[in-house]
C-alpha positions in Angstrom: 153.9 115.1 144.2 151.3 115.6 141.5 148.5 118.1 142.4 145.0 118.1 141.2 144.1 121.2 139.2 141.2 123.3 140.4 140.1 124.1 136.8 137.5 121.7 135.6 136.5 120.7 132.1 133.7 122.8 130.6 131.0 120.4 129.4 129.1 123.1 127.6 131.8 124.3 125.3 130.9 124.2 121.6 133.6 126.4 120.0 137.3 126.5 121.2 139.4 129.5 120.1 143.0 128.5 120.5 146.5 129.7 119.9 148.9 127.3 118.3 152.5 127.8 119.2 153.4 126.7 122.7 149.7 126.2 123.4 149.0 123.2 121.0 152.5 122.5 120.0 156.1 123.6 120.4 157.2 126.3 118.1 158.0 125.0 114.5 157.3 121.5 115.8 154.4 119.1 115.0 151.9 118.6 117.7 152.5 115.5 119.8 150.5 112.4 118.8 148.7 112.5 122.1 147.6 116.0 121.4 146.3 115.0 117.9 144.4 112.2 119.5 142.7 114.5 122.0 141.9 117.2 119.5 140.4 114.5 117.2 138.3 113.2 120.1 137.0 116.7 120.6 136.0 117.1 117.0 134.4 113.7 116.9 132.2 114.8 119.8 131.0 117.9 117.8 133.2 120.5 119.5 134.6 123.0 116.9 138.2 124.3 116.8 139.2 127.7 115.6 143.0 128.1 115.7 144.2 131.7 115.7 147.9 132.1 115.3 150.7 134.4 114.3 152.2 131.5 112.5 151.7 130.5 108.9 148.9 128.4 107.4 151.7 126.1 106.2 152.9 125.6 109.7 149.3 124.8 111.0 148.6 122.3 108.2 151.9 120.5 108.4 152.1 120.4 112.2 148.4 119.9 113.1 145.6 119.6 110.6 147.3 117.2 108.2 147.7 114.9 111.2 144.0 114.9 111.9 141.7 112.6 109.9 140.3 114.3 106.8 136.7 113.6 107.8 137.1 115.7 110.9 138.8 118.7 109.4 135.6 120.4 108.3 135.1 121.2 112.0 138.2 123.4 112.0 138.8 127.0 111.0 142.3 128.5 110.9 143.3 132.3 111.1 147.0 132.7 110.4 149.5 135.5 110.3 147.9 137.4 113.1 144.4 137.5 111.6 145.4 138.4 108.0 143.3 135.5 106.6 140.7 132.9 107.7 140.5 129.5 106.1 138.3 126.5 106.3 138.1 122.9 105.1 135.5 121.2 102.9 133.7 117.9 103.8 136.6 115.9 102.3 139.1 117.6 104.5 140.6 119.7 101.7 141.4 123.4 102.2 139.0 125.6 100.4 140.3 127.2 97.2 140.3 130.7 98.8 140.1 132.2 102.3 136.9 133.7 103.6 138.9 137.0 103.6 142.4 138.2 103.0 143.4 141.6 104.3 146.7 141.1 102.5 145.5 140.3 99.0 142.7 142.8 99.2 144.9 145.7 100.0 148.5 145.0 98.8 149.6 145.3 95.2 152.9 144.0 93.9 154.7 147.3 94.3 153.6 147.5 98.0 154.7 143.9 98.7 158.1 144.7 97.1 158.6 147.9 99.3 157.7 145.9 102.4 160.4 143.3 101.7 162.9 146.1 100.9 162.3 147.6 104.3 163.0 144.3 105.9 166.2 143.8 103.9 167.3 147.2 105.0 166.5 146.4 108.6 168.6 143.2 108.5 171.5 145.1 106.8 171.5 148.0 109.3 171.6 145.7 112.3 174.1 143.3 110.6 171.8 140.4 111.3 172.3 136.9 109.8 169.1 135.4 108.5 168.4 131.6 108.7 165.5 129.4 107.9 163.1 128.5 110.7 163.5 125.5 112.9 162.9 124.5 116.6 165.0 126.7 118.9 167.0 123.8 120.3 167.9 122.8 116.7 168.8 126.4 116.0 171.1 126.6 118.9 172.8 123.3 118.1 173.3 124.1 114.4 173.7 128.0 114.4 174.7 129.0 117.9 173.9 131.7 120.4 175.0 134.9 118.7 172.2 137.5 118.9 172.9 138.6 115.3 171.7 135.2 114.1 167.9 135.2 113.6 165.3 133.1 111.9 163.5 135.0 109.2 160.1 133.7 108.0 158.3 135.3 105.1 154.8 134.0 105.4 153.2 136.1 102.7 150.7 138.1 104.7 153.2 138.4 107.6 157.0 138.5 108.0 158.4 137.2 111.3 161.8 137.7 112.7 162.6 135.1 115.4 165.1 136.8 117.6 165.9 133.6 119.4 169.2 134.8 121.0 168.3 138.5 121.5 165.6 138.9 124.2 167.9 139.3 127.2 171.2 140.7 126.0 174.3 141.1 128.2 176.4 144.4 128.0 178.9 142.5 125.8 176.2 141.4 123.4 174.7 145.0 123.2 178.2 146.2 122.2 177.8 144.1 119.0 175.2 146.6 117.7 175.7 150.3 116.8 172.1 151.0 117.8 170.9 151.5 121.4 169.0 148.5 122.7 166.0 149.6 124.9 165.2 148.1 128.3 161.9 146.2 128.8 159.6 146.9 131.7 161.3 144.1 133.7 164.9 145.4 133.0 166.0 143.1 130.1 167.7 144.4 126.9 165.5 143.1 124.2 166.9 143.5 120.7 163.3 143.2 119.3 162.5 146.6 120.8 165.2 148.3 118.7 164.2 146.4 115.6 160.6 147.2 116.1 161.3 150.9 116.3 163.6 151.0 113.3 161.4 148.9 111.1 158.4 151.1 112.0 160.3 154.1 110.7 161.3 152.3 107.4 157.8 151.1 106.8 156.4 154.6 107.3 159.0 156.0 104.9 158.0 153.5 102.3 154.3 154.0 102.9 153.6 150.4 103.7 150.7 149.7 106.1 152.4 147.1 108.3 152.4 147.1 112.1 155.3 145.5 114.0 154.5 143.9 117.3 156.1 141.4 119.6 154.9 137.9 119.2 155.5 134.7 121.2 158.5 134.6 123.4 161.2 135.9 121.0 159.3 136.8 117.8 158.9 140.2 116.1 155.9 140.0 113.8 155.4 142.4 110.9 151.6 142.1 110.4 149.1 143.8 108.0 147.8 147.0 109.6 144.3 146.5 111.0 144.4 142.8 111.3 144.7 141.0 114.7 143.4 138.0 116.6 140.5 140.1 117.7 139.4 141.0 114.1 139.6 137.5 112.9 137.6 136.0 115.8 134.9 138.8 115.4 134.8 138.2 111.7 134.0 134.5 112.1 131.4 135.1 114.8 129.6 137.7 112.6 129.8 135.6 109.5 127.1 132.9 109.1 128.9 131.5 106.0 132.1 130.8 107.9 130.2 129.4 110.9 128.2 127.2 108.6 131.3 125.4 107.3 131.8 124.1 110.9 128.1 123.3 111.2 127.3 126.1 113.6 124.9 129.0 113.4 125.0 132.3 115.5 122.1 130.9 117.5 124.2 128.0 118.6 126.6 130.2 120.5 124.4 132.2 122.9 126.0 131.5 126.3 129.5 132.4 127.5 130.0 128.7 128.4 129.6 127.8 124.8 133.1 129.3 124.2 136.5 128.7 125.6 139.9 130.3 124.8 143.2 128.5 125.0 146.5 130.5 125.0 149.8 131.1 126.7 150.5 134.8 126.4 148.0 137.2 128.0 150.3 139.6 129.9 150.0 143.1 128.5 153.5 144.3 129.4 155.0 141.2 127.8 153.1 141.9 124.6 150.9 138.9 125.0 148.9 138.6 121.8 146.6 135.8 123.0 144.6 138.3 125.0 143.3 139.6 121.7 141.3 136.5 121.2 139.6 137.1 124.6 138.9 140.7 123.8 136.8 139.5 120.8 134.4 137.7 123.1 132.2 138.5 126.1 134.3 139.2 129.2 132.6 136.3 131.0 134.0 133.7 128.5 136.7 131.6 130.2 140.2 132.0 128.8 142.8 129.5 130.1 146.4 130.6 130.2 148.8 127.7 130.0 151.8 129.8 130.9 152.7 130.9 134.5 152.1 134.7 134.2 151.2 137.5 136.6 147.4 137.9 136.7 147.8 141.6 137.5 149.2 142.0 134.0 146.0 140.7 132.4 143.3 142.8 130.8 140.9 143.9 133.6 137.4 142.5 133.7 138.1 139.3 131.7 137.7 135.8 132.9 141.3 134.7 132.4 142.6 131.9 134.6 146.0 130.3 134.9 146.2 126.6 134.5 147.3 125.2 137.8 148.1 121.6 136.9 151.5 119.9 137.0 152.5 120.9 133.4 152.4 124.1 131.4 152.2 125.3 127.8 151.2 122.5 125.4 151.8 119.8 128.0 149.5 121.7 130.3 146.8 121.8 127.6 147.2 118.0 127.2 146.8 117.6 130.9 143.6 119.7 130.8 142.2 117.7 127.9 142.7 114.5 129.9 140.2 115.9 132.5 137.5 115.6 129.8 137.7 111.8 130.1 137.1 112.0 133.8 134.2 114.4 133.3 132.6 112.2 130.6 133.0 109.0 132.6 131.5 110.5 135.7 
């Protein structure tokens, strides 16, 4: 039996700060046509969308913004690669020639970029991993298989991501495939990413490359530019009148907590939930909706993070939530 969610649509919202993968769309998959319709309706009504993702700009454009009408795209901002850059769109819906900022290009010379990729190559070799191009996980399992040594490696420029799609809950037999010890997570799983994160941190330090490894999504290990995060990118936009002006907002338009909303699916601190960093950039009273079933005791204390209690979760849960807007408007 379908249940009515207790979370209601916020009619005062003016700026939505949203994660992408598993919140708006499945990983490495275009957003559903129904989602594009709902996001387009929001933009038509003057609500602005700031997508903040560990994914690449290419992924966001191909899977979401290119599917939205060009005349609506100037109401969108995109921060990709865990806050390394922030981009906007002009009145014709074309991406601006340059980002508002780029931590990567401003701080990395060619030699540093080379040393970073050498460290990743060494990591892959030491763990005897087999790298593959990115694709939806079900396609990966059908085409590549379930061996934990098979990973997806995505060089996004300002970020390199290892999708350890088969390695977040290893059996003893699978652990024996590796010479390295595989640490336990807080909930008792053997997660290959923890061993990779420790070793790549050592390699990056040896090569003097300012990159921070951290867990991302459900099975990703993100190697992100040191000092960048979802928090820094959100704060940058809110403190930058030029960036806000491109989406027809001024700082004075965003005075109340109800003018903001955060959409994500990973807020748990022990699980490495990076979406919480969007919430940390805003007032604690701003509502953040978690579209994944998580333990609220693992959320940052003092923040207004609520779990979506509808019939669906992740991107289907967000779609369900967006449908409430029609009921609110019609009433």
